[in-house]
N, C-alpha and C positions, 0 to 999 in steps of 0.2 A: 260380781258383775264387772264387765270391762270398764276401764277408765282410760282417759287421755293422759299421756305423760310425755315429758321431754326425753328424747333418746340421746340427742347430741346437739352441740352447737359448733359453729365455725366462725371465728376461732373458738378454741376451748376456753371454758371459764378460767379466770386468772390471767389470761393473755390480754395485753393492751389491744385496743381496736385501732387498726390503721386509719388514719384521718378520713379517707374517703372510701373505705371498703365497707361492704354490707356485713351485717351480723345475721347469720342464717341459723334458724332453729329447726331441727328435725323432730317432728312429733310422731307418736305411735300410731296415729290414724289421721285421715284428712280432717282439717279443721272446718267447722261450719262457719262461714264468713259472717252470718247473721249474729253469731255469738260474740263477735269482736266489739269492743267498746273501749274508749280511752282509759276507763278505770280498770280494765281487765288485762291490758298489755301496756306496761309502762317501762320506759328506759329513762332513768334519772341519774343525775350526777351525785356526788358525795353529800350534797346539801339537800337532796330529795327533790330537786327541780327538774322537771321534764326537759329533755334535751331536744325535742322536736323531731324525732325519727319518723320516717314514713313507713307505715306498716303494710306489707304486701303479702297476703295469704295466697298460697297456691298448693292445693292438695294437702299433703302432710308436712309441707314446708312453710315456715313463717319467716319472711325476710324483713329485716329492719334496715332501711337505707338512711344514711346520715343526712343531716340538714345541709343546706347549701354551703355552710361554713365548715363542714366536716365535724367529726366527733371532737368534743372537748378533750384536752390532754389531762384528764383526771380519771379517777376510778368511776366506773359506771355500773349501775345495778339494773339488771333486767328483772322485772317482776311480772309473772303470769299469775293471774288471780282466778279464783273460783268464778264460775259463770261461763268460762270457755268450754266448748263441747265439740265433739267430733260430728261429722255429718250423720252418723248413725245414733247420735244422742248421748254418747258416752261422755260424762263430765270430766273435767280436769281432776286428777286424783287428789291433788293438794296444791296450795299456793307454791309456786316455784320461784326462788330468788337466786339469781346467778350474777356473779361479780366479774367484771372485766377491767383490766387496766393495771397500772403500777401498784 
């Protein structure tokens, strides 16, 4: 059966996030906005504390905009959890964890 998965990110995993630049995630299919919940899309610092990103879905693109103070200058971890689904009902294939930063 079809599943939803991460195709790419900009910047690429392992790359530090520029202070005021968006993190863009390209998915394999358009995301169902009703499947978004704070527990399903998380961007946290190295201590596991949410950094306050604004999450903006648009078709198969998920944009995370930095908080007003910009991204912290530490390693960040993007977590996409089960429960996310595409507009045609395909579930996220598996929890995705992507790291950004030094």
